[in-house]
C-alpha positions in Angstrom: 143.0 8.6 65.8 142.3 6.0 63.4 139.8 6.5 61.0 138.7 3.9 58.1 135.8 3.5 55.9 135.0 1.9 51.9 134.4 3.7 48.9 132.5 7.2 50.3 132.9 5.6 53.5 136.6 5.8 52.8 136.6 9.1 51.3 134.2 10.6 54.9 137.5 8.8 56.6 140.1 10.6 54.8 137.9 14.1 54.7 137.2 13.5 58.6 141.4 12.7 59.5 142.3 15.7 57.0 140.1 17.8 59.1 141.2 16.7 62.0 145.3 16.5 61.1 145.0 20.3 59.9 142.5 22.2 61.8 142.3 20.8 65.0 146.0 21.1 65.3 147.3 23.7 63.2 149.0 26.1 65.3 148.8 24.5 68.7 151.6 23.0 70.4 150.2 19.6 71.0 148.8 18.2 68.2 146.8 15.1 67.2 148.7 11.7 65.8 145.7 10.8 63.5 145.7 8.0 60.4 143.6 7.0 57.9 144.3 3.3 57.8 142.0 3.1 54.1 144.7 6.0 52.6 148.2 4.1 52.5 147.4 1.8 49.6 150.2 -0.3 50.0 149.4 -1.6 53.3 145.7 -2.3 51.9 146.2 -4.1 48.4 149.1 -5.8 50.0 147.0 -7.3 52.8 144.2 -7.4 50.5 146.1 -9.7 48.3 147.9 -11.6 51.1 145.8 -11.6 53.5 142.0 -11.1 52.8 140.2 -7.8 52.3 138.3 -8.1 55.6 141.7 -7.9 57.4 143.3 -4.8 56.1 142.3 -2.4 59.0 142.8 -4.8 61.7 146.1 -6.3 60.8 147.1 -2.2 60.5 146.0 -1.4 63.8 147.6 -4.4 65.6 151.0 -2.2 64.1 150.1 0.7 66.4 146.9 0.5 68.8 146.9 1.3 72.0 144.3 1.1 74.8 142.6 4.5 75.0 143.5 5.3 71.7 140.1 6.7 69.3 138.7 4.0 66.7 136.1 5.4 64.1 134.7 3.4 61.3 132.4 4.4 58.9 130.4 2.2 57.0 127.4 3.4 55.1 125.1 -0.3 55.7 127.2 -0.7 59.1 128.2 -4.5 57.4 131.5 -3.8 56.1 133.2 -6.9 57.7 136.5 -5.0 57.0 135.5 -2.5 59.3 133.5 -4.9 62.0 137.0 -6.6 62.2 138.7 -3.4 63.4 136.6 -2.0 65.4 135.7 -5.9 67.3 139.6 -5.6 68.1 140.1 -2.2 69.3 136.8 -3.0 72.1 139.3 -5.9 73.1 142.3 -3.4 73.2 140.5 -1.3 75.6 140.5 1.3 72.5 137.2 4.0 71.8 135.3 2.5 69.5 133.1 5.0 66.7 130.9 4.2 64.2 129.4 6.5 62.0 126.5 4.2 59.3 123.2 5.2 57.4 120.1 2.9 57.3 119.8 0.9 60.5 123.1 0.7 61.8 123.6 -2.8 60.7 126.2 -5.0 63.0 128.4 -1.3 63.9 125.4 0.8 65.5 125.9 -2.0 68.1 130.0 -3.0 68.3 130.8 0.3 67.9 130.5 1.7 72.0 129.1 4.9 70.6 126.8 5.2 67.1 126.2 7.9 65.0 123.9 6.8 63.0 121.0 8.5 60.4 118.5 6.3 60.4 118.0 6.4 56.1 117.4 4.0 53.8 119.0 6.2 51.2 122.6 6.0 50.9 123.4 9.4 49.7 120.8 11.6 52.1 122.8 8.6 54.9 126.8 10.4 53.4 124.8 14.1 53.4 124.0 13.0 57.4 126.9 11.9 57.7 128.9 14.9 56.7 126.5 17.3 59.0 128.2 15.0 61.7 131.5 14.7 61.5 132.1 18.8 61.4 130.4 19.0 64.7 132.6 16.2 66.2 135.2 17.6 64.5 135.1 21.4 65.9 133.9 20.1 69.3 137.6 18.7 68.7 139.1 21.9 67.9 139.0 22.4 64.4 138.9 26.3 62.6 137.2 26.1 59.5 137.7 29.8 57.5 133.6 30.3 59.3 134.1 29.0 62.9 135.2 32.4 64.3 133.1 34.5 62.7 129.2 35.2 62.7 126.8 34.7 59.5 123.9 36.3 58.1 120.9 33.4 57.9 117.6 34.7 56.7 118.1 38.3 57.8 119.7 37.0 61.2 123.4 37.1 62.5 124.2 33.4 63.9 127.1 31.7 64.7 128.2 29.0 62.8 127.5 26.5 65.4 123.9 27.6 66.1 123.3 27.1 62.3 124.8 23.9 62.4 122.2 22.8 64.5 119.3 24.3 63.0 120.6 22.5 59.3 120.9 19.3 62.0 117.1 19.5 62.9 115.8 20.7 59.5 118.1 17.2 57.9 116.0 15.2 60.3 112.8 16.3 60.3 113.1 16.0 55.9 114.7 12.5 56.5 113.2 10.3 59.7 
């Protein structure tokens, strides 16, 4: 699994990788092989300086990608050229591509095979939405947090974490659509 983003999206990508690499793999014999392409600053800066910033992710993918790998791009606007180049290359290689976007999704919304778009014209709200959705995706891959195996008290009712996440998403979406 290869994950990438710029700025705040890069931080979200890095956090997502930590969740998958640790929380979904810890204590298991079969672990996820997951890499955040923006975390290797030496590689990023080498390609940015010597080639072009738009190539920082695609050039790293060329070293590793195989058919059916998963490539995930985080982009607030959905128009980050370096993310788009990597997703386009991944599609050509037969990888599975996913885009997490804000605003109207930009080009990434249609370029990625799977798109999770907040459709909100506010980067802060879009980033919050992305966090809401990255956790259920992570959970579906087997992530376990301290709370995931427990029920919690919510307005006097016992609820599981997944039920709370679903409810929170509905509330968030109503408030920001």
